[in-house]
SEZAPA-406784 format. One record per residue (C-alpha): z, x, y; residue in one letter. Coordinates in steps of 0.2 Angstrom, whole numbers, plus 5000, padded with zeros to 4 digits. Layout:
N
ZXYA
...
END
This chain:
431
504853014984M
504452834980N
505952774989D
505652895004S
503852835007I
504452655006K
505752685019K
504452765030L
503452605028L
504952495031R
504652415014I
506152355003T
505252274989D
505952334973K
504452284963N
503352394973L
502952574966E
502152714975I
500952804964V
500252944975D
499752984993V
497953044997S
496653065011Y
494952995012E
493552995024T
492752825030V
491452825044N
491753015047K
493552975051K
495053035040Q
496352905035R
497952915025L
497952815008V
499452754999I
499052704981N
500352584974A
500652444961T
501552284963L
502152214946S
503652104947P
504452014931C
503451854926P
504151694933Q
503951514928A
502251434930C
502151344947K
500851224940S
501651154924C
503351224925G
503251324909S
504551464906T
504051634901V
504551594883K
504551424875D
505951354864S
505151444849D
505251614857G
503351624860K
502751704876T
501951584887V
501751684904I
500751844900V
500151984911R
498251974914N
497652124923G
497852184941K
496952134957K
496552274969K
496852244988T
496752355003T
498152325016I
498052405033R
499652475041F
500052545057D
499452725060E
500452875055Y
500353035065N
498852965075H
497952935058M
497452765051P
498452715036M
498052595022V
498852545006M
497752524990K
498852404981L
498552344963K
499452174961K
499852104944Q
498951944939R
499751814927Y
499151684915K
500051524909C
499451494891K
499951304892N
498951254907C
497751394909E
498351434926T
498151604934Y
499051674949W
499351844957T
500951924963A
501351924981Q
502452034992S
503351985008Y
502652125019F
500952045019V
500451865021L
499351785007P
497551805008K
497851935022H
497452115023S
498552165038I
500352215035A
501652105044N
502252255053H
500552285061L
500352105064R
501952095074Y
501452255084K
499852165089I
500852005094I
502052115104S
500552205113L
499852035118L
501452005129T
500852155140D
499552155153K
498252245143V
496452195136S
496152145118L
494952285115S
496352405120F
497552325108I
496252335094A
495952525098K
497852555098L
498152465082C
496552535073T
495952355069V
494352265075S
494252155091L
493952005080T
495552035071T
496552035087V
495651875093I
496051795077R
497851835078I
497851775096L
497151605091K
498451585077E
499751585091L
499051425098K
500251325086S
501651405096Y
501151325113L
502151175119P
501551005111G
500950845119N
502750785121T
503250715138K
503650855150K
505350855159V
505050905177L
506351005187P
507150955203K
506051085213V
504251085207L
503051225213M
501251195212V
499751315215D
498051365208E
497151515203F
495351565199R
495251565180S
493451555173H
491751485176S
491551315168S
490651145171L
492351065176E
493151175188D
493251355192K
495051345198M
496551315186S
498151225190F
499851305188I
501651235190C
503351305188A
505151275191D
505651315209G
507351375205E
507251475189S
505451515191G
505051465173E
503251415170L
503051235166I
501151215162D
499351265165I
497951145167L
496051185167P
495751095183T
496551055200R
495650895202K
496850755209L
496350625196S
496850745182R
498450805190L
498950625194T
498650575176A
499550725169Y
501150705180F
501150515177Q
501350555159S
502950655162C
504650575159S
505550595175N
504450595190N
505750505201D
506950655199Q
505850785207V
506650805224K
505550945232Y
503750985229L
503251155235V
501451195239T
500151285250D
499151195263M
497951115249N
497850935255A
497550865238A
499350915232Y
500050815247F
499350655239Q
500550685224L
502050645234T
501350475237K
500650425220T
501750525208V
503350595216F
503950455228P
505650535230N
505050715233A
505150805250N
503550905253L
503851085257I
502451205262I
502651385257D
503251495271R
502051635267F
500451525270H
501151465286I
501351645292V
499751685285K
498851545295H
499651605311M
499251785308N
497451745304Q
497251645320A
497951795330F
496851915321Q
495251815323D
495651815342L
495952005342R
494152025334V
493351905346R
494252005360T
493552165353M
491852105353K
491952035370S
492552205377L
491152295368Q
489852185376I
490652215393K
490552405390G
492352435386F
492152525369K
493752635370K
494852485374E
493952385359S
494352535348Q
496152545353K
496352355348L
495552395332K
496652545326V
498252475332N
498252305325W
499852325315R
500852355331F
500152195338L
500852095324T
502452185322K
504152085324N
504652105342R
506452135338Q
505952285328N
504952365342I
505652535348N
506052545366H
506952715367S
505952845357E
504552925368Y
503053015359K
501253035359S
500152895351W
498452905342R
497552805356S
498552875370F
498753065367R
499553185379S
499253265391P
497953135396K
499253005394Y
501153025396P
502353005382L
502652825378L
503852715368T
503152595356E
503452455368A
502552545382M
501152585370M
500952395365I
501052345384D
499652465388R
498552385374L
498852215381L
498152265398T
496452265391C
496352075392S
497551955401P
497051805389S
497451915374F
499151955382R
499451775384E
499051735366A
500151885360Y
501651805369E
501251635362A
501051705344F
502651795344H
503651655352D
503051545337L
503451685325A
505151715332D
505551525331A
504951515313F
505851675308R
507451595315D
507051435305K
507251335321D
505951195318H
506451105334I
505951255345V
504451295334F
503651125336F
504051105354D
503151275357L
501751215346L
501551045355K
501651125372H
500451275371L
499751315388P
498051245392E
497551425399S
497751485381L
496151535372N
495451365366E
494951415348E
496551505346F
497551355352R
496651235341K
496951345325K
498851355329L
498951165333Q
498151135316N
499851165309L
500350995317L
499450915303K
500750985291Y
502250955302E
503350875288E
503051015276G
503351155288I
504951075295R
505551065277N
505051245274A
506251295288M
507651175282I
507651205263Y
507751375255P
506251345243Y
504551435243S
503151475231N
503651655230G
504051645211K
502351565206I
501351685217E
502151825207A
501551735191K
499751725199N
499851905203T
500151945184H
498751825179I
497551915191K
498052085183T
497852015166L
496051945171K
495652115178R
496052225163V
495252095152S
493652085162Y
493951895163G
494151755150F
492751655142K
494051535134S
495351445144F
496351415128E
496451605125N
496851635143M
498251505142K
499051585126I
499051755135R
499851685150I
501251605140Y
501351775131M
501651875146I
502951755152N
503851765136H
503651575132L
503051605115I
504251665102E
503451715085V
504751715071K
END
């Protein structure tokens, strides 16, 4: 029986003896209690080096009672389980030193078994809250936080960072602080591996950080969004790097300009008394941004805004054409928007910028200005269509971080947040 229980607990200590198993009620909750003793053979004194017996055969190391401890284990059959362990104490008669027997399955001065500790650490790699981990492991929230803080020593030290050839940079909202509400994140553009997280995105701090790295001149591509502050890094820190603007943000900018125009057109139609036409633009906005190459020209059917028998059966292309009849200026913007989108999709930077620089004067002025704002980022946009790199991998990490923040109801400590981010990216290995 003794060996069977030890196998269930995954304990191989030969000096541990299971006395009995019982139940007890604590705070109106029942728990499983394993009573055990730990009494290994006496060893030499660690203080003075005395052996168990001296040269005359007299006993020097003697047993000196037992120390009672309670060790928490993982729950068994959905029931909290603890071990009430009596550990043998020893005394050295030569130097009057006392010590207590220790077992491998629990750290000195700790009351949580290593098995349970490793379970908590494993759960910290998942996108779950600390309170959920505490509840699942039947420990206090303070215990989970303490174990999390212990992992700080596994974070990368202050040694000089080695930067990759392709460097992705971005920011995310982290926590409210006196310094900055936005934190900075950078990663390898080829492997997607996280490099580092900084508590602020201020240019002065970023410049100092990257200047401390060992191989700034070996960064060939800097991938970023349209944050102008990051553009300065190529001038001050990465002299040999080509600036690449993330393709998603370019498309997002064009889509936003077009959608803003659609909303303004809807409001204008409402003022003029064309409420039905305004409503049609509202409910069919997805068709207006759809890739023209994917628009169906052959299948006739009834549409939500053009139901039969009032309207004849229409193809998707015919339906979109009817939508555009509500405003000639909006139709012109539609054609300009999709011409740019097609060129960008084909990665033809020559055609793209030729269209952008020669937008018709008759085009809606605000819409034209928003599109031509892209000319400020010409170098980065051209490189985005030439080189295969984007911020997709770092945006995926930001999504994981947002999920972690949401389930955790935010973080008060940047340090704790950084440890969790490293954990979910499997960059901390606890041995």
